[in-house]
N, C-alpha and C positions, 0 to 999 in steps of 0.2 A: 566490708571494706573492699574497694575495687582498685586500690593502689597500694604500693609498698616500696620501701627503699631501705638501704642499709648504709651504715657509716663507712664501710669499706668501699662501697660502690655508690656514688652519689645519685645514680639514676633512679628515678621513680618509675615503676612499671604501673601503667594505668590501663584498665580494660573497660572503664565506664566514663564516658566523656563528661558526665554530669558532676564528677568529683575532681575535676581539674583544680589544682591549687598552686602548683609551681611549674608553669609552662616550660621554663628554661631547663629544668632537670628531668622532664617527663619523656618517657618512651611510651607511646600509645600502641597497644596491641589490639588490632581490629579483629574482634571475635565475631564469627558468624553464628548467632544463636538461632533458636527455633522461631523466635518472634521479632528479634531485633538484630540488625547487622551493624557492627561497629564501623564498617567502612562508610556508612552514610554520614558520619560526623567528622570525617577527616578534614574537609575544607574548612569547617567552622573552627576546628582545633588549630589549623595552620594560621587562621586569622587571629587567634588568641596567643600565638607565640610558640606553639609546640613545633619542634623541628625534627623529631625522630619518630618513625613509625615502623611497625611490622605489619605487612599487608599480604593479602593473598595474591597469587600469580594472576588469577582471573581479573581481580580489580585493577592491578597494575597495567595489564594489557588494555583495559578499557579507559584508563585515565592517564594516558601518556603526558598530557599537558600539565598535570600536577606534579610529575616526578621531579622537575628541576627546582620546585619550591621548598623541598625538605629532603632529609635523608630517609630513604625507604629501604627496608630489608624485606625482600620478597620471599614468601614461603608458600609451599603447596597447601599447608594447613597451619593457620596462625595459632591455634590452641596447642598443636604439637610443637611449634616453634617456642612458645612460652614455656612449655614443659621442658624442652631441651635446654633453654637458658637456665632454668632453675636447677636442672640436674647437674649441669657443669658447675654452677655456683656451689651446690652442695658438696661436690667432689673436692673442693678446696679446703674442707674442714675435716678434722679428725676427732672432734669432741664426741662424747657419747650421745647417740640419738635414740630416743624412745619412740617407737611407732605404735599407735593405738588404733585398733579397729574392734568391731563387734556390732551387735544390734542396738544396745542401749548403754548409756553411762559413759560413752567415749569422752564427751566434753567435760563431764563432772570429774572423771578420773584425771584428765589432763589438768584441769584447774587445781584440784587438790594436790596432785603430785608436784605441780609447780610451786604451790604454796608451801609444801613441806621442804622443798629443796632450796627455796629462794634465800633463806637466811644463811646458807652456806655457799651456794654457787650462783653464778650469773646464768639465768635461765632465759631461753627463747622458746616461745610456744605458739601454736596456731591461735589467731584471734578468734574467740568465741567458738562456734562450730564450723570453722572454715576448713572443710575437709573434702571439697569436690575437685573435679578435674581442673578447675580454675583456681579454687581456693588454696589447694595444696602448694602449687608452684609459687603463688604470691606469698604464702606463709614462709616457705623455705628461703625465698629471696631475702628475707629479713635477717638471716644469719650473718653474724659479723665476728671478727676475731676476738672480741671481748667476751663472747658467750662461752660458757663452760659446759653446758648441757642443752640439748634441744628436745622438745616434746611436740610431736606432730600427730594429729589424728587423721584417719583416712576413712571415707565413707563411699560406698558404691551402691548403685541401685539396679545394675544389670551386669551380665558377664562381660569380661574382657576390659573392664575399667581399671582394675587394680594393678595391672602390669605397669602402666605409666606411673602411677602413684608410688609403687614400690621402687622404681628406678630413681624417682626424685627424692624420696625420704631416706632410702637406704638405712633402715633401722638396725642398730646393733642389738638393742633390747626390744623384744616384741611383747605386746600385751593384748590379749583377746578378751574383751570384757565379758561377753555372754552371747548367746544366740537366741533370737526370738523371731517374731513374725514380721518385723519391720521390713518393707520392700520385698516381701515374698513374691509379689506379683511380677517382679522382673526376672525371676529364676524358675527353672523347671521344677526344682525341688529344694528342700532345706539342705540336702546334701550338697547340691551344686552351689548354693549360696555360701556355705561354709568353705568349700574348696576355693571359690573365687576370692573370698576375703583372706584366706590363708596365704595367697600369693604375695601378700605384703611382706611375709617373713621368709621368703625363699633363700635369703642370704643372712638372716639374723643369727646371732650367736646364741641368744637365749629367748625362750618364749614362756611367758607367764599366762596361765589360764586356770579355770576351775574344772577339775575332773568331774564335778557334779553334773556337768552337761555331757551326757554319754555320747550324743551324736558328734559333738565338737571333739571330744577326746578320741573317738574312733577315726575321724578324718585327719586329725593331727598325726596319729600314729601310722595311718596308711598312706596318706598323700604327702604331708609335709616332710615326714621322715624319709620318704623316697627321694624328694628333690633336694632336701637339705639334711643329710644323715648326721652331720656333726652338731646340729642344733641341740642345745641343752634345754630340756623341758623342766618347767617348775609347775607341776600339776597339783594344785592344792585342793583340799576338800574340807567342808564343814560336816560331812557325813561319814567321817572315818574311813574314806577310801584312799588307798595308796599310802605312801610313806610321809607325805607332807600334809599334816592335818591342822585344823584350827578349831579350838573349843570356843564356843560363843556363850557368854553369860549375860543376858539382858537384864538391866536394872530399870528403874523408873525413867530416868532421863539420860542414861549413858549405857554403854556396853563394854564389858571386859572381854578381851581376846587373849587366848594363849596359843601361840604358834609353835608347832613342833617341826623343826627344819634342820637337817644335817646334824642331828644329835643334840641340838640346842633347844632351849625353851625361851620364848620371848613373851613377856607379859605386857600387854598394852591396854589402854582404855580409850574409847572414842566417844564423842559427844552425840551419838545417834543410836536409835533403837530400831529403825526400820530395816528390813532385810536388804533392800537395794543399796542403802548407804553403807551397811556393814560389808557387803560384797565389794563395793568400790574401795573402801578403806583397806581391805585385805590386799586387793590388787596394788594399791599405792604402797603398802608396806614392802612387798617384794621388789617392786620397781625402784623405790627409793633406796632400799638396801643395796641393790646392785650398782646403782649410780654412785652412791656415797662411798662404797667399798673402794672405788678407784682413787679417792683422795683423802679418806679419813681412816683413822684407826678403828678396827672393827668393834672394839669394846665401847666406842663412843657412839656408834651408829644408832643403836636402839633408843638412846635418850634423845638424839637429834630428831629421830622420826616421831617419838612421843611428843616432843616440843611442838612439832608441826601439827600433829593430831589435835593438840590442845587449842590450836587457833582456828581449826576448821569450822566453817559454818555452811548451812545450805547455800548452794550457788544460785544466785538470781540469774537465770539463763535468758533474760530478756531485757531489752530497753523499753522503758515506759514513758509515754507522753501523757501528761496530765495537766489539768487547769490549775494555774497558780494565782496568787494574789495580784491585785491591781492590773488585771487584764494581761497577765503574763502566762506563758506556758512553760512547763518544766519538762526536761528530759532527764529522767532518773536513771542513772547508770552508776550507782554508788557501791558496787560490790568489788570491783578491782580497778586498777589503773596502770596497765602496761601500755607501751607505745602503740602496739597494733590495735588494742581495744580503743584507744583514744582516736585513732584514725577512723575506725568504724563508727564510733559515736558521732564524730563530726560529719561523716557522710550521711548518717541518719538525720542529723540536725539540718543538713542542707535540703532535705526533702520537704520541710514543713515551714509554713508561715514565713515565706521568703522576704516579706517586707517588714518584719519585726527586727528590732535591734538585737543583735546576738551577744550573749554573755556566757562566759564559762566560769564555773567555780571548780577549781582543780586542786587535787591534793598532790603531795609528792608522787612522782612517777617511779614505780618500782620495777625491778627485774629488767632493766634496760641493758646492763652490761657496759654502758658508756660512761666516760668521765662526766662529772656533773656539768661542767661548763659546756661541753659538747652536746650533752643531752638537752639542756634547757635552751640552747641556741636552736637546736633542731626543733624543739617544741614550739618555740616562738615563730619559726618559719612556717610550721604547719598551721598554727593559729592565724597567722597573717594571710596565708593562702585560703583559709576557710572564712575570711572576712569577719573575724570575731572582733567586736568593737570594745568589749570590756572583759578584762581578765582579772580574776580574783584567785590568788594562790593561798593554799592552806597547808602548812607543814614547815618544819625547820629547814629542809633541804631546798625547797623552792623559794623560801624566804631569803636564804643566803645567796641565792642565784638570781635575785630580782633584776640584777643588772643585765641579764640576757634578754629582757623584755623592754620594749620602748615605753610601755606604761602598764603597771600592774599594782594592785593592792594586795599586800600579803599579811597573813596572820599565822601565828605559830600553831594554833589548833582551832577546832570548831567552836569551843567555848568562847575564845577570844573574838572570833568572827561574829558570833551571835550577840555578844555583848557590845561590840564597838561599831559594827556596820549597821546603819539604819535600814531596816528591811523595807521601809516605805519608799526608799529610793528606787526600788525595783518596780518598773511600770512599763507596760507595752513592750515586753522583751520576751525573747525565747532564751531560756536559761538551761544550759547543759550542766548538770551536777555530776561530776566525774571524780570519784574518789576511791582509794584503796579501802578495803573493808575495815581495817583497824582505825581509820579516821572517823568512823561513825557519822558519815555524811547523811544518814537517814534523819538525823536531827535537823539538818538544813532543809531537807525535802519536806519534813513535817511543818517546819516554820513557814515555808513558802507556798505550801499547798492551799488552794482556796477553799475547797469543800472538805470537811472532815467527817461528813455523814458516813457511817460504816457501810452503807450500801453503795455498790459500784457496778457499772456495766463495763466489763472488760472486753475490748474490741481487738481481735487478733489481726494485725495488719498483714502478717504472712498468709493467713487464711484468705483474706480478701484478695491478695495478689494471686494466690492459687486459683481461686474461683474465677477471677478475671481472665487468667491465662487459659483456664478450661474452656470458657466460652469463646475466647479468641481463637482457640484451636478448632472451633466449629464453623468459623466464617472464612471466606476467601481472603487472600492476601490483600486485595485492593478494596475490600469492603470496609467502610468506616464504622466506628463504634461510638455510639452515644451512650452515656451512663447516667442513670437517674440518681440524683442526690437530693431529691425532694424530701420533705418531712424530716429534716435533719438527717439525711441519708438513712431513711427508714429507722430512725431512732439512734443510729450509731454515732452521729456527729458529722455534719456536712463539711465543715472546713477541713477537718483532719482527713476525712476520706477523700475529699476533692484534692487535697495536697498530694496524697498518694497516687491518685489517678493522673494528675498532671505529671508527676514524676514518671509514671509508666506510659505517658504519651498517648492517652486516649484522645479521640478526635473532638468530642463534644460532651458537655454536661447539660443536664436538664433539671430545673427546679420548678416548684409549683407557683411560687409568687415572687414578685419583684424584689421584696426585701431579702429573700433568701439569696438571690443573685448578688445583691449589693453587699451582703455580708461576705460572700466569697471573693468579690473584687477587692474589698477592703482588707482581705487577708492574703492578697498576693496571687489569687487565681487568675491566670491570663487566658485560659482556654475559652473557646466560644461557649456561651451559655444560653440555652433556650428557656424561656419562661412560659410555662404552660397556661397560666391563668392571669394574663395582664389586665389590670384594672385601669380605667381612664385616669384616675388620680395618681397613678404611678408611672404614667408615660414619660414624664420628665426624667425620672430616675433611670428608666429603661435606656433612654438615649445617652444620658450623662455617663452611665457606667457600661456602655457598649453591650447591653443585653439585647437578646433577640426574641421578640414576642411571638408566641403562637397566635395566629389570626384564624379564628374559627367561625366567624359569621360576617355578613355584610355590615351589620351594625357596628361591630368592634373595628372593622376595617375603616369604615367611614369616620368613626370617632378618632382613630389614630391619624388619618389623613388630615383631619381638621386641626389636630394638635400640631402636626408638622408644618402645616401652612401658617399657623399662628406663631409658633416658636422659631421657625426657620433655623434649625440647629446647624452648627458648623459642619457636621458630617455631610459629605457629598451624597452619601446613600445610607439607608438604614435597612438592615437585613431582617426579613420576617420569614415565618414558617407557616405554611398553609395546612390546616387540619381538615381532612375529608372524613365525613361520616359515611362509613360503608356498612352500617348495621348495628353499631354499638348504641345508637340513639342517645348519645350524651352530648358531645360537642362536635361541630364540624360542618363544613359546606356539603350540600348535596348537589347532584348533577344539575338541577334546575337553577342553581345559583351561578353556574359557570359564565353565562354571557355577561352578567353585570360585574362579576368578579374580574374577569379578564379586561373588561372595559375600564374599570377603575385602575387596574395595574398598569395598563398602557398609558392612561392619562396622568399617572404619577410615577415618573421614572426614578424619583428619589427612592422608591421602594424597590428593594432587590429581594427576590424570593430565594432564600437559602435552601429550602427543602419543601417537599410536599409529602405529607404523611397521613397515616390513619392508624386506628387502634383495633386490634383483634379482641373480640369479645370472649372467645372460648378456645384459645390456642392450646390450652392444657388438657382439653377433653377429647378423647377418642370418639365419643358419640357425636361430636359436633364437627367432624372433619369436613363434611360437605358444606356446612355453613361457612366454616373458616375459608375453605377454598373459594367459595363465592365472594367472600369479602376481599380476598387477594385479587381475584379477577376483576371485581368492580373497581378496586383501587387502581390497578394497573391501567384500566381503560380511562378513568378520569384523569389520572396523572399524566398519561400520554397526551391527552387533549390539551391540558394546561401547558405542558412542555412545548407543544407544537406552536403555541402562540407567543412564547417568550423568547427574547433574543438570547439570554443566557439560560441554559437548561438547568433547573435546580435538581439536586439529588432527591432520591425517594427512599422512604423507609416505612415499614409496616410491622416488622417482626419485633415482638417483645421477648422476654426471657424464654418463655416456653416455645414461642415461635422459632427461635434460633435453632433449637434442637429438633423440633417436630416438622418444620417447613423450610428446610435449608434452600430449597429451590426459589424461595421468595425473598432472598436477601436484598435484592436491588442494590443500591449504592451504599446503604447504611442500615444498621440494626440498632435496637435499643436494649440495653441490659439494665434490668431493675433488680428485683428481689433475688435473682440468682447470684448476684455479686455478694449478697449477704448470707449465702449458704442455704438458700431455700429453693428447691425445685417444686413449683406448685403442682406439677403432675406426679411428683415423687418417683418418676421413672429413673431419673439420673441422680437421685439424692446421694447415692453412695460415692459419686464422683466429686461431690462438693465437701468443703470443710466448714465446720462450725466457726462462725466469726464472732459471735457475741455470747458472753456468759454473764448472767446477772447473779451477783453474789451479795450476801449481807453477813452480819455477824450476830453472835449471841450476846444480848445485853444483860440478861440475868437468868439464873437457874433456880428453880424452887420446887418444893414438893407439894403435892395435892393428895389429900386423903380421899378414900372411896366415898362418894356421895357429894363431895364439894363441887361447886360450880365454877366455871371459868369464863371470864370475859363479859362483854356487854350483853344485856338481856338474859344472862345466865343460861345461854343456850348450850354452852359446853359443860359437860358433866364427867367427873372422874368415875369410871365404872369400877375401878379398884385403885389402890395406892399407885400414884404416878409421879414421874419426874417430868417437869415442864421446862421449856426454854422459851424465853421471849426474844424474838429476833427483830432487828431494826429495819423492818420494811412493812409497809401497809398499802392500802389502796391508793393513797396519794403518790406512791412511788411506782404504781403500775401493777401491784399484786392484787388482782381482782377480788372483790368482796365475795364473789361466787365461790371462791376457794375455801370458804369458811367451814369449820367444824368437820374436818375429815374428808371433805370433797377434794381438797388439794393436798399435795405432798411437797416436801423439800428434801434435799439431799445433804446428809451430814455423815461424814466418816464412813462411807460405804453403806449407809442405811437410808431408806426412804421413811421420813418421819411425817406423819399426818398432822395437819392443823387441828387445833381444838379450840372451840369457841369461835366467835366472829372475828374476821380480819378487821383490825382497827385502821384508822387513818394513817398512823405512823408506825405501827408495830403489829406483830402477830404472835400467837402462842402456838407451840408445836409440842408434840408428845415425844420425849426422848427416853422414855423408860427403858432401862437396860443398856443404855449407851453411855460410855465414858466420854464426857465433854466438859469443856471449861468456858467461862465467859471470854469472849473474844474469838472463839473458834469460827471459822468460815462456814457458811451455809449456801449451797447452790440453789437458786430458784429455777433457772433453766440454763442449759449449756450442753456439755457432753454427756451428762448423766441423766438429765431430764430434758428431752428435746422440746423445742417449741412446737413441734407437731403434736406431741402428746399433750402439752399444755393447751394448745388450741382446741384439741378434741374435747378435753375436759370442760372448756369454757364455751364450746359450740361456736367457735369463731375460726379465724384463719391466722396463720403465722404473722402476716403483715401487721395485724392489730396488736399482737403480743409485743412485737418489736417497737412499734410506734407509740405504745402506751407507757413505755418506761419514762417516769417523770423527769422533768427538767432539773429537779434538785438532786437527782442521782448523779454522782460524779461519773464521768467517762474516763476510763484509763485505756490508752491505746498502747499496744506493745508489739515488739518485733523480737522474735527469738534470735 
């Protein structure tokens, strides 16, 4: 979410111009980030009707002519100005505020605590993990008089960041979840990180934490008590430390808790057995008790909390984009439905498939604190601003408020919707499924999902963004960036990845073949697209869809000129890209071709050379540095000669992913990012800086026993050396799980264990040895991802990571997600 508003203040704070929905109510805060400057979009926003801005003093001095066109608030630092606005807004409320920080579990604790309290109180909370220097003020800006309790999380990655967040949140009740290694690189030591995070609670009345983290306990007693001596500490322990203890009794599918606190015993049960969830629930108990104590009789509080625990489920911390029926795409966000989360989901929707008809399936919106009529009028305005063409409401509250919408179909529950609404009517749409957990919207998602094959390639859009920004940080500000999305974005899904890249404003895309470019154009991609392998039979599509061909030989150039002479396209000019062979010996012009090449270009002014480029053969190899430097030198010489003969000088590019980091002096005017975007550094030097983008998972179809001596699979090559437990998983060589992985040569990851294959890999399934592991049918199995890297898999198969990614079969569904 990059915008927020309140009922008490109708102004919407916007920090990302791409999410403009209601210009007349918007105040745009121009944030200067590391890679984007919000000031660059002010003129466009003025033309769209925005009339209020917060801008930097430097920008205002340089753009005096724009100042009469709108209302400008001038600040030394616009981020600080945003934070100051939020701080003043927060100071108008006296409701209990819970502030949460820590290394892990912040968002889950926030969501669960909100779920426990929402049946009794009107709750406002941070949307998702909105806990940054920008996210916190936008979250706090949502507070309104209707809210009875607020829950905000705060995260920092370096010193001095918590001071501002503390002044904005001003928590009465503090909660420190735990301390771990996350963001350690931003601090000198673990001690410093704890101290910096504790600054959130400098004025808190109470702090909840686990004394089982001794470093945390020590800093609280030394540092926090020194700056906030009146703070009441609630240091609980599962290990019988101190006076507040919790006995934990794990059962098969739930856990019993007995809490000893202030001379009382509280018996609770929670629907989780993992240690992290148990810890999170204990935090929620203490925080909920303190909040409810202000309005409820103490004897009723334990039961209210238990009622809340009974409804808790694992929090789906991500938005998922997946392929649906009838050429639809689904955005699955069916775990909760508060107003802030709805804004974020609509913003995510805005990033993808912009030419598809947009539809939302929406449950009753909970935890708003607003009167029903006001809430659904506000939701209608939000949906209109997001250009939603079809609205389907599910639930008794939205049904009785259908008058707030110009056009809406409503159903009382999911069962009525699935029974009465013809699913075949959904076609060529982007559908946001947004529902509170108790509405069971997963039934709708299952009904609308196209592929139900248990195997899926999960693509992390946040990781792709991280990798993109890592490489952007390696190039000069004025250097353009072309990104390769050929071969279905290295197996990840070209349309979805291209949508993300367009959202992040890269300069160019590149595909291998014309049809790949056509698919992108038909899905709303407007960026310039270079086609690496244009074939004569595809020239017409190239021109029709404004695609730009790579021209690598005199033969292909002459063929393209003949086509243009015959077709006489309406375009005044057609942009092409000249490929130079500097030693790869694959495609490209050589120096001897230059006289005829230049002659043809001068004779055909319809052709405009967009760029001149070449390809490095060994930019990832230290041993080949001299050869690579000779390629760069040769390219520079040839490109200069071509530029000298052309009226308009084309840009130049030769660096690929490895070249970007290994030969920064050769950036020219553009670089090309390929496999690095997808989390692979071919030289492996910078691999730690990249994030895993793709995880291939499957499920267990069946579990059975094999006695010693029995054979397994085709050809009976698998043999049980002793009594074994086998699992058949739903993936085979047709899905990209290579047959070379047969009979123990390959491993998969299941519940913390590496399980070897046994027998031959089949076309559609594979058998694995799970002896000694407790597993069930339907359990997930990782083929590659964070636990088994594609580097390791490539080494086993004596190939390269590129092949692993691109071999994932087309029938494997792709699920794109954002945390």
